[in-house]
N, C-alpha and C positions, 0 to 999 in steps of 0.2 A: 602295182605290185613292185616292190623293190627287188632288183636282180641280186643273184648270188654274190657277184663281185662287188657291188656297193654294200651288201651286208658284211661281207668279209673285211671290206674297208673300215666300216663302223666299228667291228669288233676289235681290229687292230689299234685304231685310234683310242678306243676306250680304254684298252690294256695299256697303252702309253700314258694315257691321263692318269690311270690308277698307279703307275709307276712313279710319276711326278708327284702326285698329292702324298703318297707314302712317304717318299723322301724328304719332302717338305716338312711333314709330321715329324719325322725323326729329328730333322734339323732343329724344329721349334721345340720339341721336347728336350733336347740337349741345351739349347739357349735357355729355356724356361728354368731349368734347374739351376742353372748358374744365376739367372736373374732373381730368383726367389731368395737366394742366399743374401744377395745385396740389398733387396728389399728390408730385410731384418735390421741391416746396418744403417740404411738411409732413414728409416722411420726415427731413429733415435735423433738425429740431427734435426728433422723436420719437426716432430713434436716438441722438442725443447724451444724451438723458434716460435712456436704456436702457444705455448704457454707463457712465453715472454710477453708477446702481443696481448694476450688475455689479462694477465695479472697487472700489467701497466695500463690497461684500458685504453690501448691506442685505437682510436676510432675518429671519424671527421667531427669536428666541432659543429654544433648547430649554426646555420647561417652560412657555412662554407660552401661555395660553389662547387659541386662534384666534378672532377676530371678523371675519369675511369680508364683503367688500364686491364686488357684482358689478354692473358697468355695462354695460348692453345697448345697444349702438349700433345701433339700427335706425332706421326712418322711420315716417312718418304714412300713407304709401302703400303699396298693395300692387301687384299686375300686374308683379313683378319676379322671378318664379321663386321659388327657394327662398332667397333672399339673407337675408330676415329670419328665416325659419324655422329655418336652420340656426344663427345666432346664439341663438335661444331653446333649440334643441335642445342646444347645447353648455352652457349655464347649467343646463339641467335634470339634464343627465348628471353635471355636476360637484356640483350640489346633492345628489344621491342619494349621492354618496360622502362628502359632509360634512354628513350630515343630523342628526348629534348635535352640531354646532358652532353657533355664533350666527352667522346668516346675514343680510344686508341686500342689497336689489336696488335699483337706480337704472335706471329704464326712460326711455331718451332715444328719443322716438317711441311713438306710441300702439299700434303693432303689437306691440311686445314686452309692454305692458301687458296688451293683450287676450289674449295668448297665454299669460302666466305667472299672471294673476289666478286662474285656475281651480284652480291647485294650490298656488299660493305668494302668496295675496292679502296674507297677514299679514307677509310678509317685504318687500312692496315699499314703500319708505321714501319716494321721490321719483320723480316722473313729469314729465318735460320733453316738452310737446307743441308743435304748430305748428313743426316742425323740417323741413328738407329743402325747403322752398318756394324759399329763395335759397341761394346758395353760402355755406358756412361760413366765418366768419372768427376770427382769434385772439381777438377780443373774446367771441364766443360760447363759446370754450373757457374763457375767464378766468371768465365768468359761472358756467359750470357748475362749475368749480373752487371757486369761492367758495361756491356752494350745496352742495357736498360737504363742505367744511370747517366749514361753519356749521350742519349739520344736526344734529338731536337725536341720532341713532344715531351712535356711534363705530365706528370700525374700526382694526384694526392690520395688516390683510392684505387685499388685493383685486385683482381682475382687471378690466381693461377688455377686453371681449369684442367683436370688430368683424370685418369681413371685409376682408382685405388684397388689394389688387388685384394680379394676376399678369400679366395682359394683357387684350386688348379682350375676349376671350371667356372669361376664367377669373379665379377668385379663390379664396380659402380663408380659413375661419374661424379666427382665431387669438386669443390672450389675452396682453396685457401685464399685468405685475405692478405694482402700485402698493402703497405703505406709508404708514403714519401718520408724522406728525413724531416721535413717540417712539420709533417704531422706527428711523427714520433716525438719531436722537441715539444709539440704542444699537448701532449697527452697529460690528463689530470694527475696521474700517479708516478710520473717520471721522477718528480722531486722526492719520491720515497727512497731512492737509490742514492745512497751517499757517495761523495767524491766522484761524480761522474762529470767530467768536463766534456765540452762539445767534441773534442776529438775522440774521446773513448766512446761516446755515444754514436758518432758516425761510423767508427770502425765496427762496433758490434751491429750497428744497423745493416752494414754491408755484409757482415758474415751471417746474419740471420736470414737475409735475402737470399743468399748463396744457398743456405742450408734448405730453405724451402723450395728453392729451384732443384736441387740436386734429389731431394726426395720425391718431387713431382716427376722428374725424368726417369728415375729408377722405377717408380711405381707403373708409370705408363708403359715403359718398356716391357716390364714383366707381365702387364695385363695384355700387351699386344701379342707377346709370344704365346701367352694363354689361349687367347682368341683365336689365333692363327693355328694353334694346335687342335683346337676344337673344330674349327672350319675345315682344316685339311682331313681330320678324321671323318667328318660327315661327308666331304666330297669323295673320299676314297670308298665310303660306303655305298654312295649314290652310283657312282661310276661302276662298281660291281654289281650293282641290281640292274642297271640299264644294259650292261654287257651280257648278263644272264639273259635278260629279256630278248635281246638282239640275237644271241645265240639260238634260243629256242625258235625264233622266227626263221633264221638261216637253217637250221636243221629240217624245219617243216618244210620249207621251200626246196631245199636239196632233195627231200625224200619224195616231194611231189614231182620234181623234175626227173628223178629216177624211174618213179611209177609211170610217168607218162611216156618215157622212152621205151621201157619194157612193155608197155601196152601197144605202142606203135610197132615194135618188133615182132610181138605176137600177132598182131592183127595183119602185118605185112606177111608172115609165114603163113597164116591160115588163108589168106587170099591167094597166095602161090599155090598152095596144096589144092585149093578148091578149083583153080584154073587147070591143074595138070588133070584132075579127075574129070 
């Protein structure tokens, strides 16, 4: 049976946990409202680049040996439900289907690195840490794009895996295709665009890659804040339930102790009176 002192300590701890989770929920709500506005602007950039890839029919030509690149858009912090885990699970499932091909992984955020390193440490080519503390900017995406294009490991086909925000309470894990500059040049319908010299194509390729990365960064950040908002709300509710349960047990034990003491006092007084008589 738990003592009153230990139960009082549990109640105090649960109150502190509730205060922390409520504070984190308020912070996440504030960050989410700002991130939600940024998503609307970022989607314009990303969707335009996707339309360009689609209409130019950019894809690997038959007979080309695939060299795949996976970019995991996670974060450095947890406590956001399964937002980061779903991205890592998506990449793991896809890697199993392409285990016989040459694969590389770029981890944006240490969560994906810590998850994927146990099975695919040799495939991780780049890790970007210290992300998510501040809202993403287009400059952050351009730096990442520059790192991708200048890294030693090449690729001709790739996926940006991120969480797409659907509403305040929901998101889904999707992947956006990316390609190398050589694959873009070899696209069947690239010659439909007039007056496109190689330098112009390269510039637009770098810009479109940055747009896709920027959209993925902002979407994942907003989804993370949404997931953390829901997770902290559930944690606050659960902490309150457990605190109420422990409080009931504390009150019962305290009442039992008081009743026992009163019984002992009454029994002692009765014994004294009986001895005197």
